[in-house]
All heavy atoms as an XYZ file, in Angstrom:
979
protein
N     107.466    188.166   -112.380
C     108.858    187.962   -112.736
C     109.644    189.256   -112.583
O     110.781    189.228   -112.139
C     108.925    187.436   -114.176
C     110.221    186.807   -114.508
S     110.437    185.331   -113.503
C     112.164    185.279   -113.362
N     109.021    190.380   -112.977
C     109.691    191.669   -112.836
C     110.128    191.899   -111.388
O     111.276    192.229   -111.120
C     108.766    192.807   -113.280
C     108.428    192.829   -114.736
C     109.428    193.589   -115.591
O     110.325    194.248   -115.046
O     109.298    193.506   -116.822
N     109.185    191.738   -110.466
C     109.501    191.981   -109.057
C     110.492    190.961   -108.519
O     111.406    191.314   -107.778
C     108.224    191.973   -108.212
C     107.474    193.290   -108.273
O     108.121    194.350   -108.321
O     106.236    193.268   -108.259
N     110.331    189.698   -108.870
C     111.254    188.675   -108.400
C     112.671    188.958   -108.900
O     113.632    188.895   -108.133
C     110.793    187.293   -108.873
C     111.747    186.202   -108.426
O     111.879    185.971   -107.213
O     112.383    185.582   -109.311
N     112.787    189.296   -110.178
C     114.112    189.491   -110.775
C     114.855    190.657   -110.127
O     116.027    190.549   -109.786
C     113.957    189.735   -112.279
C     115.250    189.642   -113.046
S     115.940    187.970   -113.121
C     114.780    187.147   -114.174
N     114.153    191.788   -109.967
C     114.852    192.995   -109.511
C     114.557    193.355   -108.061
O     114.783    194.484   -107.633
C     114.550    194.155   -110.470
C     115.163    193.905   -111.821
C     114.371    193.668   -112.918
C     116.535    193.846   -111.975
C     114.932    193.404   -114.161
C     117.112    193.577   -113.207
C     116.308    193.352   -114.298
N     114.074    192.358   -107.305
C     113.971    192.491   -105.850
C     114.727    191.329   -105.225
O     115.813    191.500   -104.712
C     112.496    192.494   -105.384
O     111.817    193.574   -106.001
C     112.398    192.653   -103.876
N     114.155    190.140   -105.321
C     114.733    188.961   -104.681
C     116.100    188.634   -105.268
O     117.088    188.520   -104.540
C     113.780    187.757   -104.805
C     114.397    186.508   -104.188
C     112.432    188.074   -104.172
N     116.178    188.488   -106.573
C     117.439    188.064   -107.200
C     118.493    189.168   -107.200
O     119.679    188.875   -107.104
C     117.185    187.571   -108.618
C     116.309    186.339   -108.629
C     116.015    185.868   -110.016
N     114.901    184.924   -110.012
C     114.681    184.058   -110.955
N     115.483    183.990   -112.007
N     113.646    183.253   -110.884
N     118.065    190.399   -107.316
C     119.015    191.507   -107.331
C     119.629    191.732   -105.955
O     120.842    191.768   -105.808
C     118.341    192.791   -107.821
C     119.197    194.066   -107.796
C     120.383    193.940   -108.750
C     118.341    195.267   -108.152
N     118.784    191.879   -104.935
C     119.294    192.280   -103.628
C     119.031    191.287   -102.506
O     119.557    191.456   -101.408
C     118.670    193.615   -103.237
O     117.281    193.454   -102.997
N     118.180    190.301   -102.746
C     117.825    189.373   -101.684
C     116.681    189.869   -100.818
O     116.291    189.194    -99.866
N     116.139    191.033   -101.155
C     115.006    191.567   -100.390
C     113.765    190.727   -100.671
O     113.620    190.168   -101.755
C     114.756    193.025   -100.775
N     112.865    190.644    -99.709
C     111.629    189.884    -99.950
C     110.694    190.637   -100.887
O     110.788    191.861   -101.025
C     111.006    189.754    -98.552
C     111.547    190.923    -97.802
C     112.930    191.188    -98.362
N     109.812    189.892   -101.536
C     108.800    190.521   -102.380
C     107.890    191.377   -101.515
O     107.532    190.987   -100.411
C     107.965    189.466   -103.102
C     108.653    188.716   -104.221
C     107.755    187.586   -104.715
C     108.999    189.642   -105.363
N     107.517    192.526   -102.039
C     106.591    193.406   -101.343
C     105.192    193.255   -101.902
O     104.890    192.288   -102.605
N     104.336    194.227   -101.619
C     102.960    194.182   -102.136
C     102.950    194.186   -103.658
O     103.826    194.800   -104.257
C     102.332    195.458   -101.599
C     103.241    195.948   -100.515
C     104.597    195.393   -100.809
N     102.033    193.530   -104.272
C     100.938    192.744   -103.705
C     101.319    191.293   -103.438
O     100.522    190.533   -102.924
C      99.864    192.827   -104.789
C     100.648    192.847   -106.064
C     101.892    193.648   -105.746
N     102.531    190.904   -103.785
C     102.935    189.493   -103.731
C     103.140    188.990   -102.312
O     103.004    187.789   -102.071
C     104.203    189.270   -104.556
C     104.143    189.992   -105.854
C     104.971    190.992   -106.273
C     103.181    189.817   -106.902
N     104.588    191.443   -107.512
C     103.486    190.742   -107.922
C     102.090    188.977   -107.068
C     102.758    190.840   -109.095
C     101.346    189.076   -108.244
C     101.692    189.989   -109.236
N     103.458    189.851   -101.375
C     103.706    189.393   -100.012
C     102.432    188.926    -99.318
O     102.488    188.248    -98.297
C     104.402    190.470    -99.192
C     103.628    191.772    -99.112
O     102.702    191.998    -99.924
O     103.968    192.596    -98.238
N     101.277    189.262    -99.868
C     100.006    188.838    -99.290
C      99.419    187.622   -100.000
O      98.342    187.156    -99.651
C      98.995    189.990    -99.355
C      99.428    191.275    -98.639
C      98.400    192.370    -98.855
C      99.663    191.017    -97.161
N     100.119    187.108   -100.992
C      99.611    186.001   -101.804
C      99.640    184.678   -101.042
O     100.461    184.474   -100.155
C     100.447    185.873   -103.078
N      98.752    183.778   -101.431
C      98.665    182.445   -100.824
C      99.627    181.493   -101.533
O      99.214    180.567   -102.222
C      97.240    181.935   -100.904
N     100.926    181.723   -101.379
C     101.930    180.933   -102.082
C     101.946    179.483   -101.641
O     102.541    178.637   -102.296
C     103.316    181.537   -101.878
C     103.458    182.854   -102.540
C     103.429    184.065   -101.922
C     103.609    183.126   -103.936
N     103.559    185.074   -102.849
C     103.674    184.528   -104.100
C     103.690    182.333   -105.066
C     103.818    185.137   -105.333
C     103.839    182.944   -106.299
C     103.912    184.328   -106.419
N     101.291    179.160   -100.527
C     101.295    177.788   -100.058
C     100.387    176.880   -100.883
O     100.414    175.672   -100.763
C     100.890    177.722    -98.580
C      99.526    178.348    -98.312
O      99.092    179.218    -99.093
O      98.897    177.965    -97.318
N      99.614    177.472   -101.766
C      98.715    176.694   -102.615
C      99.316    176.553   -104.008
O      99.669    177.535   -104.642
C      97.363    177.410   -102.719
O      96.598    176.859   -103.765
N      99.426    175.305   -104.489
C      99.966    175.089   -105.835
C      99.067    175.682   -106.905
O      99.523    176.055   -107.978
C     100.164    173.601   -106.094
C     101.345    173.019   -105.357
C     101.596    171.566   -105.727
O     101.316    171.187   -106.881
O     102.081    170.834   -104.859
N      97.780    175.799   -106.621
C      96.831    176.318   -107.607
C      96.821    177.841   -107.654
O      96.364    178.415   -108.636
C      95.428    175.809   -107.298
N      97.339    178.517   -106.617
C      97.212    179.970   -106.549
C      97.697    180.698   -107.803
O      96.988    181.549   -108.322
C      97.923    180.530   -105.309
C      97.736    182.005   -105.216
C      96.684    182.660   -104.658
C      98.598    183.017   -105.737
N      96.828    184.016   -104.795
C      98.008    184.263   -105.465
C      99.814    182.994   -106.418
C      98.580    185.465   -105.834
C     100.382    184.202   -106.782
C      99.769    185.416   -106.485
N      98.885    180.387   -108.339
C      99.334    181.131   -109.520
C      98.402    180.999   -110.717
O      98.383    181.853   -111.586
C     100.705    180.534   -109.838
C     101.156    179.894   -108.575
C      99.900    179.437   -107.884
N      97.620    179.920   -110.760
C      96.768    179.675   -111.908
C      95.331    180.128   -111.689
O      94.544    180.155   -112.628
C      96.796    178.186   -112.264
C      98.186    177.705   -112.566
C      98.908    176.985   -111.629
C      98.789    178.007   -113.779
C     100.201    176.565   -111.897
C     100.082    177.587   -114.052
C     100.785    176.870   -113.115
N      94.986    180.470   -110.463
C      93.605    180.859   -110.169
C      93.480    182.240   -109.556
O      92.378    182.773   -109.450
C      92.957    179.843   -109.207
O      93.702    179.830   -107.977
C      92.916    178.454   -109.805
N      94.575    182.843   -109.149
C      94.535    184.082   -108.374
C      93.926    185.254   -109.127
O      93.375    186.159   -108.511
C      95.939    184.454   -107.916
O      96.760    184.689   -109.042
N      94.002    185.282   -110.427
C      93.518    186.425   -111.202
C      92.194    186.150   -111.899
O      91.745    186.965   -112.694
C      94.561    186.832   -112.233
N      91.558    185.048   -111.588
C      90.346    184.641   -112.300
C      89.247    185.700   -112.253
O      88.508    185.870   -113.221
C      89.822    183.321   -111.743
N      89.132    186.424   -111.173
C      88.065    187.425   -111.041
C      88.550    188.848   -111.315
O      87.767    189.794   -111.216
C      87.450    187.343   -109.646
N      89.824    189.014   -111.651
C      90.372    190.350   -111.898
C      90.020    190.825   -113.297
O      90.050    190.053   -114.257
C      91.898    190.353   -111.745
C      92.346    190.071   -110.323
O      91.498    190.111   -109.409
O      93.544    189.807   -110.135
N      89.739    192.095   -113.412
C      89.445    192.674   -114.724
C      90.746    192.882   -115.489
O      91.829    192.953   -114.889
C      88.733    194.015   -114.554
O      89.654    194.996   -114.079
N      90.662    193.016   -116.811
C      91.867    193.320   -117.583
C      92.562    194.587   -117.079
O      93.787    194.628   -117.004
C      91.351    193.488   -119.007
C      90.140    192.609   -119.056
C      89.515    192.747   -117.683
N      91.790    195.607   -116.713
C      92.407    196.832   -116.196
C      93.202    196.576   -114.924
O      94.292    197.122   -114.745
C      91.340    197.902   -115.930
C      90.796    198.519   -117.206
O      91.446    198.390   -118.273
O      89.713    199.136   -117.136
N      92.668    195.735   -114.036
C      93.389    195.399   -112.807
C      94.680    194.645   -113.115
O      95.724    194.906   -112.513
C      92.515    194.546   -111.887
C      91.342    195.283   -111.272
C      90.391    194.359   -110.544
O      89.947    193.355   -111.154
O      90.105    194.638   -109.367
N      94.606    193.720   -114.064
C      95.782    192.934   -114.420
C      96.846    193.795   -115.091
O      98.033    193.662   -114.789
C      95.377    191.768   -115.321
C      94.438    190.756   -114.659
C      93.969    189.735   -115.674
C      95.097    190.087   -113.470
N      96.431    194.678   -115.995
C      97.394    195.589   -116.613
C      98.024    196.499   -115.569
O      99.220    196.795   -115.623
C      96.733    196.428   -117.712
C      96.549    195.692   -119.023
C      95.297    195.586   -119.608
C      97.626    195.116   -119.687
C      95.121    194.929   -120.820
C      97.463    194.456   -120.889
C      96.210    194.366   -121.454
O      96.039    193.715   -122.645
N      97.238    196.954   -114.599
C      97.769    197.824   -113.547
C      98.810    197.087   -112.703
O      99.848    197.662   -112.351
C      96.638    198.356   -112.673
N      98.548    195.815   -112.374
C      99.529    195.024   -111.625
C     100.844    194.922   -112.393
O     101.930    195.074   -111.827
C      98.990    193.616   -111.348
C      97.992    193.462   -110.228
C      97.417    192.045   -110.231
C      98.621    193.766   -108.881
N     100.735    194.652   -113.680
C     101.940    194.531   -114.502
C     102.650    195.879   -114.628
O     103.872    195.960   -114.463
C     101.589    193.965   -115.875
C     102.791    193.825   -116.754
C     103.763    192.867   -116.656
C     103.162    194.666   -117.838
N     104.717    193.067   -117.633
C     104.368    194.165   -118.368
C     102.584    195.795   -118.415
C     105.009    194.758   -119.439
C     103.230    196.376   -119.487
C     104.426    195.866   -119.984
N     101.895    196.932   -114.928
C     102.490    198.268   -115.043
C     103.248    198.647   -113.769
O     104.361    199.175   -113.829
C     101.422    199.329   -115.313
C     100.960    199.369   -116.755
O     101.717    198.932   -117.653
O      99.840    199.855   -116.994
N     102.630    198.391   -112.625
C     103.269    198.730   -111.354
C     104.545    197.915   -111.139
O     105.559    198.441   -110.667
C     102.302    198.511   -110.191
C     101.146    199.504   -110.193
O     101.207    200.524   -110.920
O     100.160    199.248   -109.472
N     104.495    196.625   -111.480
C     105.681    195.783   -111.334
C     106.804    196.256   -112.248
O     107.970    196.301   -111.846
C     105.336    194.320   -111.623
N     106.477    196.642   -113.472
C     107.489    197.143   -114.406
C     108.084    198.449   -113.890
O     109.299    198.656   -113.959
C     106.903    197.301   -115.827
C     107.857    198.049   -116.733
C     106.576    195.933   -116.413
N     107.260    199.324   -113.355
C     107.761    200.599   -112.820
C     108.737    200.343   -111.669
O     109.819    200.951   -111.610
C     106.602    201.473   -112.359
N     108.385    199.442   -110.755
C     109.288    199.110   -109.649
C     110.577    198.493   -110.178
O     111.679    198.834   -109.742
C     108.614    198.137   -108.678
C     107.523    198.736   -107.841
C     107.026    197.768   -106.774
N     106.430    196.559   -107.320
C     105.146    196.427   -107.653
N     104.313    197.449   -107.528
N     104.689    195.280   -108.120
N     110.445    197.594   -111.135
C     111.597    196.918   -111.718
C     112.554    197.913   -112.374
O     113.764    197.865   -112.164
C     111.103    195.893   -112.742
O     112.164    195.291   -113.419
N     112.000    198.815   -113.171
C     112.852    199.790   -113.854
C     113.543    200.719   -112.873
O     114.707    201.089   -113.076
C     112.040    200.572   -114.869
C     111.688    199.711   -116.055
C     111.043    200.493   -117.153
N     110.739    199.586   -118.246
C     110.319    199.973   -119.414
N     110.151    201.257   -119.662
N     110.065    199.091   -120.351
N     112.865    201.105   -111.820
C     113.484    201.976   -110.822
C     114.635    201.252   -110.127
O     115.721    201.827   -109.942
C     112.443    202.431   -109.801
N     114.429    199.995   -109.768
C     115.490    199.218   -109.108
C     116.651    198.955   -110.064
O     117.813    199.015   -109.662
C     114.922    197.905   -108.580
C     113.967    198.119   -107.427
C     113.405    196.800   -106.937
N     112.393    197.033   -105.930
C     111.172    196.538   -105.974
N     110.805    195.747   -106.961
N     110.313    196.811   -105.025
N     116.341    198.663   -111.317
C     117.397    198.434   -112.296
C     118.199    199.712   -112.526
O     119.437    199.679   -112.563
C     116.815    197.928   -113.617
C     117.807    197.728   -114.759
C     118.928    196.777   -114.371
C     117.077    197.245   -116.003
N     117.526    200.841   -112.660
C     118.229    202.113   -112.862
C     119.154    202.416   -111.682
O     120.293    202.837   -111.869
C     117.233    203.248   -113.065
N     118.669    202.178   -110.466
C     119.499    202.414   -109.284
C     120.704    201.484   -109.277
O     121.825    201.903   -108.964
C     118.663    202.227   -108.014
N     120.496    200.217   -109.645
C     121.602    199.264   -109.674
C     122.617    199.628   -110.756
O     123.832    199.540   -110.531
C     121.081    197.845   -109.893
N     122.135    200.053   -111.905
C     123.053    200.473   -112.969
C     123.890    201.662   -112.530
O     125.097    201.713   -112.797
C     122.273    200.805   -114.245
C     121.683    199.618   -114.998
C     120.731    200.099   -116.084
C     122.778    198.737   -115.571
N     123.265    202.596   -111.843
C     123.984    203.778   -111.367
C     124.985    203.419   -110.274
O     125.966    204.135   -110.070
C     122.994    204.823   -110.852
N     124.745    202.293   -109.600
C     125.577    201.900   -108.467
C     126.619    200.845   -108.815
O     127.200    200.242   -107.936
C     124.680    201.382   -107.339
C     125.422    201.213   -106.033
O     126.281    202.054   -105.715
O     125.140    200.223   -105.326
N     126.839    200.567   -110.095
C     127.873    199.589   -110.395
C     127.821    198.970   -111.767
O     128.680    198.172   -112.107
N     126.814    199.277   -112.554
C     126.770    198.785   -113.919
C     126.351    197.341   -114.052
O     126.046    196.650   -113.078
N     126.343    196.878   -115.282
C     125.846    195.544   -115.614
C     126.711    194.399   -115.105
O     126.228    193.286   -114.925
C     125.677    195.415   -117.132
C     124.503    196.172   -117.736
C     124.589    196.132   -119.258
C     123.182    195.578   -117.255
N     127.984    194.641   -114.894
C     128.870    193.545   -114.516
C     128.973    193.317   -113.018
O     129.652    192.380   -112.574
C     130.257    193.758   -115.124
C     130.216    193.649   -116.639
O     129.471    192.780   -117.145
O     130.884    194.434   -117.317
N     128.280    194.120   -112.222
C     128.309    193.903   -110.775
C     127.604    192.603   -110.414
O     126.702    192.145   -111.114
C     127.639    195.060   -110.047
C     126.140    195.140   -110.278
C     125.518    196.310   -109.567
O     125.430    196.298   -108.354
N     125.117    197.322   -110.332
N     128.052    191.998   -109.330
C     127.432    190.766   -108.860
C     126.168    191.094   -108.078
O     126.088    192.116   -107.418
C     128.409    189.977   -107.998
C     129.683    189.528   -108.714
C     130.574    188.741   -107.766
C     129.360    188.723   -109.969
N     125.198    190.201   -108.173
C     123.916    190.390   -107.497
C     123.737    189.308   -106.437
O     124.592    188.434   -106.276
C     122.757    190.375   -108.519
C     122.907    191.508   -109.519
C     122.648    189.033   -109.224
N     122.621    189.329   -105.770
C     122.348    188.367   -104.705
C     122.184    186.940   -105.234
O     122.626    185.991   -104.588
C     121.085    188.795   -103.951
C     120.674    187.827   -102.893
N     121.322    187.737   -101.685
C     119.686    186.889   -102.872
C     120.754    186.795   -100.960
N     119.757    186.264   -101.652
N     121.553    186.764   -106.372
C     121.281    185.428   -106.917
C     122.578    184.665   -107.133
O     123.575    185.231   -107.592
C     120.515    185.543   -108.236
N     122.530    183.371   -106.799
C     123.730    182.563   -106.975
C     123.367    181.145   -107.404
O     122.243    180.682   -107.201
C     124.546    182.516   -105.677
O     123.814    181.892   -104.654
N     124.336    180.470   -107.973
C     124.200    179.068   -108.363
C     124.393    178.205   -107.118
O     124.869    178.691   -106.084
C     125.251    178.731   -109.423
N     124.068    176.927   -107.200
C     124.253    176.037   -106.040
C     125.686    176.011   -105.507
O     125.901    175.802   -104.316
C     123.837    174.663   -106.568
C     122.854    174.963   -107.655
C     123.369    176.239   -108.296
N     126.667    176.266   -106.374
C     128.062    176.260   -105.909
C     128.476    177.595   -105.290
O     129.627    177.770   -104.901
C     129.008    175.887   -107.048
C     129.093    176.955   -108.138
O     128.400    178.001   -108.049
O     129.856    176.743   -109.101
N     127.542    178.543   -105.203
C     127.837    179.840   -104.591
C     128.269    180.914   -105.561
O     128.429    182.070   -105.175
N     128.479    180.551   -106.823
C     128.851    181.539   -107.832
C     127.686    182.496   -108.028
O     126.561    182.076   -108.287
C     129.180    180.851   -109.173
O     130.208    179.894   -108.952
C     129.635    181.870   -110.206
N     127.972    183.787   -107.880
C     126.899    184.779   -107.981
C     126.750    185.264   -109.420
O     127.709    185.351   -110.171
C     127.193    185.950   -107.047
C     127.043    185.502   -105.595
C     127.421    186.507   -104.560
N     127.009    187.852   -104.829
C     127.680    188.911   -104.401
N     128.786    188.772   -103.700
N     127.249    190.115   -104.665
N     125.518    185.569   -109.768
C     125.196    186.078   -111.104
C     125.507    187.566   -111.177
O     125.625    188.247   -110.162
C     123.719    185.841   -111.408
N     125.600    188.067   -112.396
C     125.795    189.504   -112.606
C     124.454    190.153   -112.919
O     123.483    189.485   -113.276
C     126.756    189.748   -113.777
O     126.140    189.336   -114.995
N     124.429    191.463   -112.816
C     123.232    192.207   -113.193
C     122.935    191.985   -114.672
O     121.779    191.869   -115.068
C     123.411    193.694   -112.893
C     122.229    194.607   -113.204
C     120.956    194.146   -112.509
C     122.566    196.048   -112.827
N     123.960    191.882   -115.492
C     123.779    191.594   -116.918
C     122.993    190.284   -117.097
O     122.100    190.190   -117.918
C     125.136    191.493   -117.609
C     125.083    191.228   -119.094
C     126.478    191.091   -119.680
N     127.392    192.140   -119.281
C     127.499    193.325   -119.875
N     126.754    193.606   -120.920
N     128.368    194.222   -119.440
N     123.321    189.284   -116.301
C     122.627    187.998   -116.369
C     121.148    188.171   -116.030
O     120.280    187.589   -116.680
C     123.297    186.988   -115.435
C     122.555    185.680   -115.247
C     122.531    184.880   -116.547
N     121.704    183.714   -116.422
C     122.155    182.499   -116.147
N     123.443    182.286   -115.951
N     121.319    181.496   -116.069
N     120.846    188.972   -114.989
C     119.445    189.194   -114.625
C     118.676    189.844   -115.764
O     117.547    189.455   -116.061
C     119.330    190.061   -113.374
C     119.795    189.474   -112.053
C     119.415    190.411   -110.910
C     119.255    188.095   -111.815
N     119.282    190.839   -116.406
C     118.620    191.513   -117.520
C     118.371    190.523   -118.657
O     117.271    190.459   -119.214
C     119.433    192.733   -118.001
C     118.869    193.307   -119.284
C     119.489    193.801   -116.903
N     119.379    189.717   -118.973
C     119.213    188.713   -120.033
C     118.162    187.681   -119.649
O     117.359    187.262   -120.497
C     120.543    188.033   -120.332
S     121.736    189.108   -121.161
N     118.135    187.269   -118.386
C     117.128    186.305   -117.940
C     115.722    186.876   -118.066
O     114.795    186.156   -118.446
C     117.386    185.876   -116.499
C     118.548    184.903   -116.363
O     119.074    184.437   -117.401
O     118.933    184.618   -115.209
N     115.556    188.159   -117.753
C     114.232    188.762   -117.874
C     113.808    188.829   -119.341
O     112.658    188.530   -119.669
C     114.190    190.156   -117.248
C     112.795    190.778   -117.206
C     111.849    189.973   -116.325
C     112.871    192.213   -116.719
N     114.726    189.179   -120.225
C     114.421    189.185   -121.662
C     114.012    187.779   -122.107
O     113.040    187.607   -122.845
C     115.625    189.704   -122.472
C     115.854    191.191   -122.181
C     115.419    189.460   -123.972
C     117.181    191.721   -122.690
N     114.742    186.772   -121.640
C     114.412    185.392   -121.991
C     113.024    185.012   -121.481
O     112.251    184.356   -122.178
C     115.452    184.444   -121.412
C     115.154    182.987   -121.704
C     116.105    182.035   -121.002
O     116.811    182.447   -120.066
O     116.120    180.859   -121.386
N     112.696    185.411   -120.261
C     111.370    185.107   -119.700
C     110.268    185.715   -120.558
O     109.273    185.053   -120.850
C     111.251    185.622   -118.264
C     111.938    184.760   -117.245
C     111.305    183.390   -117.096
O     110.061    183.270   -117.165
O     112.061    182.424   -116.900
N     110.435    186.974   -120.941
C     109.430    187.597   -121.795
C     109.335    186.870   -123.132
O     108.246    186.614   -123.638
C     109.729    189.082   -122.018
C     109.136    189.959   -120.955
C     109.924    190.523   -119.969
C     107.769    190.228   -120.934
C     109.374    191.330   -118.991
C     107.213    191.030   -119.962
C     108.017    191.584   -118.980
O     107.468    192.377   -118.019
N     110.470    186.537   -123.720
C     110.454    185.831   -125.000
C     109.779    184.479   -124.909
O     108.989    184.097   -125.763
N     110.069    183.761   -123.832
C     109.515    182.421   -123.660
C     108.013    182.454   -123.435
O     107.280    181.600   -123.914
C     110.188    181.747   -122.470
C     109.665    180.340   -122.207
C     110.264    179.702   -120.964
N     111.707    179.708   -121.018
C     112.485    179.955   -119.961
N     111.964    180.230   -118.799
N     113.791    179.922   -120.082
N     107.548    183.446   -122.713
C     106.154    183.445   -122.296
C     105.253    184.406   -123.056
O     104.066    184.492   -122.754
C     106.069    183.725   -120.800
C     106.740    182.671   -119.989
N     106.301    181.362   -119.954
C     107.843    182.715   -119.211
C     107.104    180.653   -119.180
N     108.045    181.447   -118.715
N     105.773    185.078   -124.051
C     104.934    186.016   -124.788
C     103.716    185.330   -125.382
O     102.603    185.836   -125.280
C     105.753    186.732   -125.881
O     106.782    187.483   -125.235
C     104.898    187.651   -126.703
N     103.894    184.195   -125.993
C     102.756    183.480   -126.564
C     101.760    183.046   -125.506
O     100.553    183.173   -125.686
N     102.276    182.561   -124.367
C     101.378    182.170   -123.285
C     100.622    183.377   -122.763
O      99.413    183.320   -122.521
C     102.162    181.537   -122.127
C     102.939    180.344   -122.509
N     104.300    180.310   -122.442
C     102.560    179.133   -122.977
C     104.737    179.131   -122.827
N     103.699    178.398   -123.169
N     101.335    184.482   -122.577
C     100.703    185.689   -122.042
C      99.637    186.213   -122.995
O      98.595    186.707   -122.549
C     101.751    186.763   -121.769
N      99.880    186.094   -124.284
C      98.891    186.572   -125.240
C      97.616    185.737   -125.150
O      96.503    186.274   -125.210
C      99.456    186.547   -126.658
C      98.667    187.406   -127.617
O      98.259    188.520   -127.222
O      98.443    186.975   -128.756
N      97.759    184.427   -124.979
C      96.584    183.578   -124.814
C      95.819    183.940   -123.540
O      94.585    183.998   -123.530
C      96.983    182.102   -124.779
C      97.526    181.530   -126.082
C      98.055    180.119   -125.855
C      96.470    181.545   -127.170
N      96.557    184.196   -122.473
C      95.909    184.580   -121.219
C      95.216    185.931   -121.356
O      94.101    186.129   -120.880
C      96.929    184.622   -120.083
C      97.536    183.283   -119.704
C      98.689    183.474   -118.742
C      96.487    182.362   -119.118
N      95.891    186.875   -122.022
C      95.282    188.190   -122.222
C      94.012    188.068   -123.042
O      92.999    188.680   -122.721
C      96.251    189.151   -122.917
C      95.634    190.551   -123.085
C      96.245    191.357   -124.209
N      96.483    190.670   -125.437
C      95.564    190.467   -126.393
N      94.332    190.864   -126.243
N      95.884    189.848   -127.507
N      94.045    187.257   -124.084
C      92.854    187.067   -124.910
C      91.711    186.487   -124.074
O      90.557    186.890   -124.232
C      93.161    186.149   -126.092
C      94.032    186.810   -127.133
C      94.454    185.868   -128.250
O      94.002    184.702   -128.276
O      95.246    186.290   -129.109
N      92.040    185.575   -123.165
C      91.000    185.005   -122.301
C      90.474    186.045   -121.321
O      89.296    186.052   -120.984
C      91.560    183.805   -121.545
N      91.361    186.955   -120.876
C      90.948    187.957   -119.891
C      90.143    189.094   -120.505
O      89.141    189.520   -119.942
C      92.178    188.532   -119.193
N      90.565    189.580   -121.672
C      89.875    190.761   -122.214
C      88.971    190.453   -123.407
O      88.276    191.323   -123.915
C      90.857    191.878   -122.554
C      91.847    191.538   -123.662
O      91.603    190.606   -124.449
O      92.864    192.241   -123.740
N      88.979    189.197   -123.862
C      88.075    188.804   -124.933
C      88.510    189.231   -126.315
O      87.859    188.906   -127.309
N      89.610    189.946   -126.417
C      90.112    190.380   -127.717
C      91.080    189.339   -128.244
O      91.725    188.635   -127.483
C      90.807    191.736   -127.593
C      89.955    192.879   -127.040
C      90.797    194.131   -126.884
C      88.779    193.151   -127.973
N      91.217    189.258   -129.554
C      92.178    188.338   -130.147
C      93.203    189.131   -130.918
O      92.979    190.279   -131.294
C      91.492    187.332   -131.088
O      90.801    188.046   -132.109
C      90.518    186.453   -130.313
N      94.331    188.518   -131.132
C      95.391    189.187   -131.871
C      96.554    189.531   -130.966
O      96.603    189.148   -129.806
N      97.467    190.292   -131.520
C      98.709    190.581   -130.826
C      98.680    191.839   -129.977
O      99.563    192.051   -129.166
C      99.839    190.711   -131.851
C     100.070    189.442   -132.620
C     101.138    189.599   -133.673
O     101.780    190.650   -133.738
O     101.320    188.647   -134.435
N      97.715    192.688   -130.160
C      97.747    193.994   -129.518
C      96.843    194.069   -128.303
O      95.806    193.420   -128.241
C      97.334    195.074   -130.520
C      98.288    195.125   -131.704
O      99.507    195.051   -131.471
O      97.802    195.219   -132.839
N      97.223    194.903   -127.307
C      96.343    195.137   -126.166
C      95.142    195.975   -126.596
O      95.085    196.429   -127.743
C      97.236    195.903   -125.183
C      98.269    196.535   -126.022
C      98.475    195.629   -127.208
N      94.197    196.207   -125.696
C      93.022    196.991   -126.057
C      93.395    198.367   -126.613
O      94.408    198.948   -126.211
C      92.271    197.122   -124.734
C      92.756    195.986   -123.902
C      94.174    195.744   -124.328
N      92.584    198.898   -127.529
C      92.857    200.224   -128.097
C      92.991    201.278   -127.006
O      92.240    201.289   -126.038
C      91.632    200.502   -128.975
C      91.038    199.158   -129.251
C      91.359    198.315   -128.064
N      93.980    202.138   -127.168
C      94.188    203.231   -126.226
C      95.021    202.872   -125.016
O      95.422    203.740   -124.251
N      95.318    201.577   -124.812
C      96.119    201.189   -123.650
C      97.558    201.621   -123.849
O      98.135    201.469   -124.916
C      96.052    199.681   -123.451
C      96.896    199.221   -122.297
C      96.554    199.242   -120.973
C      98.229    198.706   -122.351
N      97.580    198.756   -120.205
C      98.626    198.419   -121.031
C      99.120    198.452   -123.389
C      99.864    197.898   -120.712
C     100.363    197.923   -123.070
C     100.723    197.658   -121.744
N      98.135    202.209   -122.834
C      99.541    202.608   -122.853
C     100.163    202.212   -121.528
O      99.574    202.471   -120.473
C      99.691    204.120   -123.028
C      99.160    204.641   -124.335
C     100.117    204.262   -125.478
N      99.637    204.746   -126.743
C      98.954    204.029   -127.616
N      98.648    202.784   -127.360
N      98.561    204.526   -128.766
N     101.334    201.594   -121.547
C     101.975    201.243   -120.280
C     102.365    202.499   -119.519
O     102.888    203.447   -120.096
C     103.198    200.436   -120.699
C     103.468    200.859   -122.098
C     102.138    201.231   -122.696
N     102.061    202.523   -118.248
C     102.457    203.670   -117.429
C     103.954    203.696   -117.232
O     104.536    204.742   -117.014
C     101.762    203.618   -116.073
C     100.268    203.888   -116.176
C      99.637    203.868   -114.823
N      99.624    202.476   -114.350
C      99.589    202.122   -113.080
N      99.555    203.018   -112.143
N      99.571    200.859   -112.736
N     104.565    202.542   -117.296
C     105.992    202.439   -117.024
C     106.835    202.480   -118.295
O     107.948    202.036   -118.312
C     106.270    201.140   -116.274
N     106.297    203.029   -119.354
C     106.951    202.968   -120.656
C     108.061    203.958   -120.894
O     108.315    204.320   -122.034
N     108.709    204.418   -119.863
C     109.804    205.373   -120.028
C     111.125    204.626   -120.094
O     111.305    203.609   -119.431
C     109.816    206.358   -118.855
C     108.515    207.131   -118.704
C     108.174    207.928   -119.943
O     109.009    208.619   -120.483
N     106.938    207.811   -120.395
N     112.053    205.105   -120.896
C     113.348    204.416   -120.968
C     114.085    204.491   -119.636
O     113.866    205.380   -118.817
C     114.107    205.187   -122.056
C     113.382    206.454   -122.233
C     111.983    206.273   -121.743
N     114.965    203.537   -119.415
C     115.775    203.505   -118.215
C     116.837    204.600   -118.333
O     117.532    204.684   -119.348
C     116.460    202.129   -118.065
C     115.396    201.052   -117.931
C     117.411    202.117   -116.885
C     115.949    199.654   -118.049
N     116.970    205.466   -117.327
C     117.989    206.508   -117.393
C     119.376    205.915   -117.615
O     119.723    204.912   -117.007
C     117.900    207.179   -116.009
C     116.527    206.848   -115.514
C     116.199    205.505   -116.100
N     120.121    206.508   -118.503
C     121.470    206.046   -118.786
C     121.559    204.909   -119.763
O     122.626    204.392   -120.031
N     120.405    204.463   -120.304
C     120.467    203.333   -121.241
C     120.468    203.824   -122.662
O     120.190    204.927   -122.986
C     119.300    202.389   -121.022
O     118.076    203.025   -121.311
C-alpha cells in the first residue's frame, strides 16, 4: 500500500521492485507470495516500502504541499489531493492493523501487539518539514 499510494496514485508511475516482478495475474498471489519468507524478510520489505514512501511524500510536500492535486482521480476525472492520499494511507493502516497483527503472529510465532524484541523500523525518521 505504501508503494502504491506514493508511486502509482501520487504520480502515475508504475510500481518498481519488488512489486514489478510479482505474478499479479494470479488471484492467489497476494495470499501466498510470502508463505516461505522469514519474518526478517517481510519486515525488510515493509521497511523499504516505508522508506520509499516517506521520501516520495517529503518530495511532494516540498513541491506543493498537502493541497496539491495528484495523479489519482475519481471516475468523473476529479483528481485527489495529496492530503487525501495521506488520509487514505492512515485509514488503510487503521483498517488492517488487526489483520496485519494476525499475519505477523502467524509469521513470527509471537503473540500480542508488539514486534519481536529489538526490532526497530529502519524508516522510522520523521518526514522533513512535518
